C-alpha positions as CSV (number, residue, x, y, z in Angstrom):
1,M,-32.8,38.9,5.0
2,D,-32.9,36.3,2.2
3,K,-31.7,32.7,3.0
4,I,-28.2,32.1,1.9
5,E,-27.7,29.2,-0.5
6,I,-24.7,26.9,0.7
7,I,-23.0,24.9,-1.7
8,E,-21.0,21.6,-0.6
9,T,-17.8,21.7,-2.8
10,K,-16.1,18.9,-1.0
11,M,-18.7,16.5,-1.8
12,Q,-18.8,17.2,-5.5
13,L,-15.1,17.4,-5.8
14,E,-14.8,13.9,-4.1
15,A,-17.9,12.7,-6.4
16,D,-15.8,14.1,-9.4
17,N,-12.7,12.4,-8.3
18,D,-14.3,9.0,-7.8
19,N,-15.8,9.0,-11.3
20,I,-12.5,9.8,-12.7
21,A,-10.6,7.1,-10.5
22,Q,-13.2,4.6,-11.9
23,E,-12.3,5.7,-15.5
24,I,-8.6,5.0,-14.6
25,R,-9.4,1.6,-13.3
26,N,-11.5,0.5,-16.4
27,D,-8.8,1.9,-18.5
28,L,-5.9,0.2,-16.9
29,T,-7.8,-3.2,-16.6
30,K,-8.2,-3.2,-20.3
31,K,-4.6,-2.7,-20.8
32,K,-3.8,-5.4,-18.3
33,V,-1.9,-3.0,-15.9
34,F,-2.4,-3.5,-12.1
35,L,-2.3,-0.1,-10.2
36,I,-1.3,-0.1,-6.5
37,N,-1.5,2.9,-4.2
38,L,1.1,2.8,-1.5
39,M,0.3,4.8,1.5
40,A,2.1,5.6,4.9
41,G,3.4,8.2,7.4
42,P,6.8,9.8,6.7
43,G,9.8,7.6,7.8
44,S,7.7,4.5,7.6
45,G,9.8,2.8,4.9
46,K,7.8,3.1,1.9
47,T,10.6,3.5,-0.6
48,T,12.7,0.8,1.0
49,T,9.8,-1.5,1.0
50,L,9.0,-0.7,-2.6
51,V,12.7,-1.4,-3.8
52,R,12.7,-4.8,-2.1
53,T,9.2,-5.7,-3.4
54,I,10.4,-4.6,-7.1
55,N,13.6,-6.5,-6.7
56,S,11.7,-9.6,-5.5
57,L,9.5,-9.8,-8.5
58,K,11.2,-7.9,-11.3
59,H,12.0,-11.1,-13.0
60,K,8.4,-11.7,-13.5
61,Y,6.7,-8.5,-14.0
62,R,7.5,-5.1,-15.7
63,F,7.3,-2.4,-13.0
64,G,6.5,1.2,-13.1
65,V,6.6,3.8,-10.1
66,M,5.1,7.1,-9.7
67,E,6.8,9.0,-6.8
68,A,4.9,11.8,-5.3
69,D,6.3,14.3,-3.2
70,M,6.0,18.0,-2.5
71,D,9.6,18.4,-3.6
72,S,12.8,16.7,-4.4
73,D,13.5,13.6,-6.5
74,V,15.4,11.6,-3.8
75,D,12.9,8.6,-3.7
76,A,12.8,8.4,-7.7
77,K,16.6,8.2,-7.9
78,T,16.4,5.4,-5.5
79,I,13.8,3.4,-7.2
80,S,15.6,3.8,-10.5
81,E,18.3,1.7,-9.1
82,T,16.1,-1.3,-9.4
83,G,15.5,-0.8,-13.4
84,A,11.9,0.0,-12.8
85,K,10.7,2.9,-14.8
86,V,10.0,5.7,-12.8
87,I,8.7,9.3,-12.7
88,Q,8.7,12.2,-10.1
89,I,5.6,14.1,-9.5
90,H,5.5,17.2,-7.4
91,T,2.5,18.1,-5.9
92,L,3.3,21.7,-5.2
93,G,1.9,21.7,-1.7
94,S,-0.8,19.4,-2.0
95,C,-0.7,16.5,0.7
96,H,-2.1,13.7,-1.6
97,M,-2.5,12.2,-4.9
98,D,-5.8,12.5,-6.7
99,A,-7.3,10.7,-9.7
100,S,-6.3,13.8,-12.2
101,M,-3.1,13.7,-10.9
102,T,-2.7,9.8,-11.5
103,I,-3.8,10.5,-15.1
104,D,-1.4,13.1,-15.6
105,G,1.4,10.6,-14.0
106,L,0.4,7.7,-16.0
107,N,0.5,9.6,-19.4
108,T,4.0,10.8,-18.7
109,L,5.1,7.4,-17.4
110,G,3.7,5.5,-20.2
111,V,2.1,1.9,-19.5
112,D,2.1,0.1,-22.5
113,D,5.5,-1.6,-21.6
114,L,4.3,-2.4,-17.9
115,D,2.4,-4.8,-15.9
116,V,2.4,-3.3,-12.5
117,V,2.5,0.4,-11.6
118,F,3.0,1.6,-7.8
119,I,2.0,5.1,-6.7
120,E,4.2,6.1,-3.7
121,N,1.7,8.4,-2.2
122,I,2.8,11.5,-0.2
123,G,3.8,10.7,3.4
124,N,0.9,11.1,5.8
125,L,-2.0,9.1,7.2
126,V,-4.7,11.7,6.5
127,C,-5.1,13.2,3.0
128,P,-4.0,10.2,0.9
129,A,-6.8,8.3,2.4
130,E,-9.7,10.6,1.3
131,F,-8.9,10.6,-2.6
132,D,-9.3,7.7,-4.8
133,T,-6.3,7.4,-7.2
134,G,-7.8,4.7,-9.4
135,A,-5.8,1.9,-8.0
136,H,-6.9,-1.7,-7.9
137,K,-5.4,-2.3,-4.4
138,K,-4.5,0.2,-1.6
139,V,-1.7,-0.8,0.6
140,T,-0.7,0.9,4.1
141,I,2.4,0.7,5.8
142,L,2.5,1.0,9.7
143,S,6.0,1.0,11.1
144,I,6.5,-0.3,14.5
145,P,8.0,2.9,16.0
146,E,4.7,4.6,14.9
147,G,2.7,3.0,17.8
148,D,-0.3,0.8,17.7
149,D,-2.6,3.5,18.4
150,K,-2.7,4.9,14.8
151,P,-5.9,3.1,14.0
152,L,-7.7,5.2,16.8
153,K,-6.2,8.4,15.5
154,Y,-6.6,8.1,11.7
155,P,-9.3,5.6,11.2
156,L,-10.0,6.4,7.5
157,I,-6.9,5.2,6.1
158,F,-7.3,1.7,7.7
159,K,-11.1,1.6,6.5
160,V,-9.9,2.2,2.9
161,S,-7.1,0.0,2.7
162,D,-6.9,-3.7,1.6
163,V,-3.4,-4.6,3.1
164,I,-1.6,-3.6,6.1
165,L,2.4,-3.9,6.2
166,F,3.6,-3.7,9.8
167,N,7.2,-2.8,8.9
168,K,10.3,-2.5,10.9
169,I,9.8,-5.6,13.1
170,D,13.4,-5.9,13.6
171,V,13.0,-3.0,16.1
172,K,10.0,-4.5,17.7
173,E,11.6,-5.2,21.1
174,V,12.7,-1.6,21.5
175,F,9.2,-0.1,21.0
176,D,5.9,-0.4,23.0
177,F,3.8,-1.9,20.0
178,D,1.3,-4.7,20.6
179,E,0.8,-6.2,17.3
180,D,-2.5,-8.2,18.4
181,V,-4.0,-5.1,19.9
182,C,-3.2,-3.0,16.8
183,K,-4.8,-5.8,14.5
184,E,-8.1,-5.7,16.7
185,R,-8.5,-2.1,16.4
186,I,-8.2,-2.2,12.6
187,L,-10.4,-5.2,12.1
188,K,-13.0,-3.1,14.0
189,L,-12.6,-0.7,11.2
190,N,-12.3,-3.1,8.2
191,D,-12.9,-6.8,8.8
192,K,-11.5,-7.7,5.5
193,M,-7.9,-6.5,5.9
194,E,-4.9,-8.4,5.2
195,F,-1.8,-8.3,7.5
196,F,2.0,-8.9,6.9
197,S,4.5,-8.3,9.4
198,L,8.0,-7.7,7.9
199,S,11.3,-6.0,7.8
200,S,12.0,-4.1,4.5
201,L,15.6,-3.5,5.8
202,N,16.7,-7.2,6.3
203,G,13.8,-9.0,4.6
204,D,12.3,-10.8,7.6
205,G,8.8,-11.8,6.8
206,F,8.9,-10.3,3.3
207,D,8.4,-13.6,1.6
208,K,4.7,-13.9,2.6
209,W,4.0,-10.4,1.3
210,I,5.7,-11.1,-1.8
211,D,3.6,-14.4,-2.3
212,W,0.6,-12.6,-1.5
213,L,1.3,-9.8,-4.1
214,D,2.2,-12.2,-6.8
215,K,-0.9,-14.3,-6.3
216,E,-3.1,-11.1,-6.4
217,I,-1.6,-9.9,-9.7
218,M,-1.8,-13.3,-11.2
219,S,-5.6,-13.8,-10.1
220,W,-6.3,-10.4,-11.2
221,K,-4.9,-11.0,-14.8
222,E,-6.4,-14.3,-15.0
223,A,-9.8,-12.5,-14.2
224,N,-9.7,-10.0,-16.8
225,V,-8.3,-12.1,-19.9
């Protein structure tokens, strides 16, 4: 029997996606638009964190948001109350955003009148980590109720992220979450990780995150004048 030729489609798909993602970054950099991919598990507080973030900086930057969900427009309606420009993307069963979806979203959103765009990615800790969306920064929220063992179970998202937001610190006393142990586990995967502990509900610790984000946006813009 002749040898059967095997084609590894996943590797080619990822390579194609990476090329498109880099084109997105290059294009947005030319347009002076800073793209952030916000990832997290369901119920971690992505939308609440995003609302407070936008409200804290909307006096300084013009925000756009691409809300990605398999269905519904609940989060997009919530974001719209901040005054940010927002669109809803239905992935029709796909558990992540990829670079091609980002292009479609950006074209629909329109970025000529924006400074910063957030992708609120689909809620899980697996698929979103596998696909580059063309973002300049990747931010992952890990909420206290989820547990400090998530870096052991879902290492990739912690390897590819730039920032971890430990959210829901207002309920920390109720849950068995060792922040130091969690940080140690993450740093073994990514020793350049930035950490911020906060509550998107009551605002505790939020100033440090906002200050960091503001400085990142400003330094990026200055570097790409």
